[in-house]
N, C-alpha and C positions, 0 to 999 in steps of 0.2 A: 268188371267195368265193361259197359256195352261198347264203348269205342276203344279199339285197340290202338297200339302205338303207331302202326303203319298208316293209319288214317287220322292221325292226331290233328291235322289241319282243320278239320271241320269243327273242332271245339276250340279253335284258336281265336276266331274273331267274334266279338259280340255285336251282332247285327240286328237291329230292330226293323223288321220288314213292315213297311207302311203302305201297302197297296190296298186299293179299294175293291172289294168284291161286289158283283152285281146283285147278289141275293142276300149275303150275310156279312157281318163284320168278321174280321180276321183277328185272332189272338196269336201274335207271333211266337214261335218257339223261343223259349227263354234261354238266352245266352248272356253272360255278363262280361264286363270288362276284365274281371278276374280270369275268365277263361282265356282271354287274349294273352295273358302272361305265360300261358303254356308254350307259346312261341310256335309260329307256323313252320319255320324252317326246320325245326327238329323233326317234324314229320317226314320231311324229305330225306334228312340224314338217316332216319331209321330204316330207309330202304338200304339194300346191300351196297351202299356207297358208290364209288366211281365205277367199280366192276359192273354193277347193275346198269348204270347209265351207259357204259360202253355197249353192253348187250342190246340196249334199246336204240343204239345208234346216236346217242346224244353226245358222246365223246369219241372223237376220231381215233382210230387205232394208232395213228402216228403219234398220239400223245401218251403212249404207254409209259414213257419216262417221267410223266408229270405228276405221279401219285404223291410224291413228297410235297409238291406245290399245293396239291389239293388238301393234303393233311394240314399244311400251314394255313390255308384259307379256312378250313373247318375250325382250327384253334382260334382264329381271329373272330369268326362268327360266334363261337362259344363265349368269348370275352364280351362281344357286343351284346349277346343275349343276357349275360349277367348284369351288364350296365342298364339294359332296358328294364329288367326286373326291378332294379334299384331306382328306376325313373330318372336316370342320368341320361337323358335322351340325346343331347348333343354329342356326348362322348360315344354313345352306342352308334349313332349315325356315322361318326368318324371311322369307327371300326368297320362298319358295313361297307362304307365307300372305299376303305383301304382294300377290303376283300375284292370289291368290284374292279379296282385298278389291276389287281393281280390276275384276275380271270373274269372277263366280262360275260362270258357265256356259261356261267355256272349257276344252274337253277336255284340251289339253296340260298345264294346271296340275294337274288331278287325276291324270294319268298320272305327272307329276313327283313328286307326293306319294306315289303308290303305289311308285315306284322307291325313294324314300328310306325309306319304312316297311319295305319288304321287306329293304333292306340292313341295317336295324336290327332285324330279326327281329319286326316288328310286323305279322304276317300279317293279322289281323282288320282293322286300319286300312287296309292296302294293298288288301284286297278291297273295302272300302267305297268307296275312291277309284276303283278300276277300274269298279265298278258305276255310280258317278256319271258317269264318262266315257262309259260305254256308254249311259246314259240320255240324255246330251246328244246323242250321235251313235252309233246302233247300227250304222252302216255303215262303221266303221273296222275292217278285219280284224285289225290287230295288237292292238287293244284286246280284241276278242272272243276272239282266240286266247289271249291271256294270261289273260283272265278264265276261259276254259275250263280252262286248265292249273291255275289255283288251285282251282277247283271240284273238279277231278279229284284233286288232292292231298288235299283235305278230304273225299273220298268222297261228295261231293254229285253223284252221277252223272247224274241227270236234268238238272240245271243245266249240268253239264259238256258233255253231249251237245248241249244246245240252243245253248250259246255256240259250241262248236266246229263244229257244223253251219253256223252262221251265218258263221263265219270261212272255212270251206271254200267256201261259196256265194259269198262276196265275193272270195276269192283262191284259186281251185281249183288253181293251180300251186304253191302253197307246201306242200312235203312235210310239214313239221312239224305243220301244222294237221291233216293227214290222219293222221299218226302218232299224235297224241294223241287224235284222234277214234276211231281204231281201238282204242286202249287203253280209252277210255271205254265203247265198245260191249262190248268183251271183259269188262270188270269188271261191267258193269251186269247182263247176263243172257245165258245161253246162247242165248236167242231172238234175240239180236243178233249171233250169231257170224258169219253170212254177211256182214253189213255190216262187221264187224271185219276179216274177211279181205280184203274189197274195198278198204277204206281202207289197210290195211297193204301190200297188193300195189301200190297206186298210190303210196304213200309210197316204197316200194323202187324203183319205176321213176323217180320224180322225184329220189331221193337215193340212187343206187346205190352210193356209196362210204361209206355210213354203216353201221358194224358193228352199232350198236344197233337200227337199223331192221330189218336182216335177222334179228337175234336174235329180236325180238318178232314178226316175220312167222312164224318157225318156231313160236313159242309158240301163235299162233292156229291154225296148221295142226294142231298137236298136240291142241288142245282140240276143234277141229271133228271130226277123226277120220274124215273121209271116205276112200273108196278113193283111194289115191295121195297122201294127205296126209302119211303117214310119210316117203315118199321126198322129197316137197317140203320137209318140215321139215329133213331131213338136208341137202339142198342149201343151204337158207337158213343153217343153222348152219355148214356148211363155208365158205360165203361170208363169214359174220360173222367166223370165226376167221382166214380169209385176210386180212381187212382189219385185224383186231386180234388177234394171236396170244395176247395176255395175258387174253383173256376166259375167266375160270375157269368161270362158269356155262354158257357156250356149250359148253365142252369137256365138262363134266359131263353135260349133256343129250344131247350128240352121242354120248357113250359109251353112254348108255342106249338111244338109238334104234338105234345099231349093234347092240347086244346083242339088242334085240327083233327085229331083222332077221336074226339069226343070223350077223352079221358080227363074230365074236368077236375076231379079231385086230385089226380096226379099233377095236373097243370098247376093247380093252386099250391100244392106242396112244393113244387119246384120253384115257383115264383116267390113264395115266402122265404125259402132258403136263399134265393137270389138277393132279396132285400137285406138279408143279414150280412152278405159278403160283398155286395157291390158298393163302389164309391162313385157311381155315375148318377148324379141327381136327375138328369133328364130321363134316363131309362128307368130309374126307380119310380119316378112319377108316372111313367107309362104303365109300369107293372101294377102300381097301386090302383090306377084306374081300371085295369083289367080285373084285378081281384075284387074291386067293388062291384063291377058288372057281374062277375060270377056269383057273388053273394046275393045280389038282387034277383038273379035268375034262378036261384036255388029254392 
């Protein structure tokens, strides 16, 4: 499994990123609500517990005698998580609030609340809880990574970049932190395009079997537009489709890039495949007109 337990947060929330790119449409990386049931706070607890938090300065040394209390809180969170999985949300919320009363500055409790709020569609409340968790300990990469994703979804791009840069600094081997950081750079400004390319290229190296990563790598190449970027984008899209042949957007843009490169037969083949898998009537009509034009010109 590509995501290890220590960074389980990033597969916790199902977030559909709905930002508009200047050059191309975005196909968001696919996360489902089922992923949310994996629970955010478990990722925090998978760190070496309170001892680790003390080493990072998140728990004062004067609290050395509080480990029993923390164990009690963890048990309450565990019960809340079970209730959340059963969709008994009000009872789960009661458990999490009980844990919060016992220790307000315990990061896993705030992440648990964020998980529940996101599952119930309460994004503002979830963001507040993640911000509180980050304020308690800014050195937990999974918290900073998820916080950055939420900022990205909300088009708060400076905040997204800041949080995701912190996540990458803390855990540079996690591909998805780099993936979302690359997206944040891409959306924020063309001045950030080199950094966007660097992050996407690294994400693709770390996560070579992810079709979405290769798709978005192609998109940043297209936007940069340097010499050789067209061919690099074609190769990235070809790899994306090899990994996931049902990617309609990848087929659409691959056809465009083939056509721009005077590879008309390849363009026609990509667009015909697009017509088989797409459910977008407007874009399908556009492709049908393009294919008719190619046929007339042949």
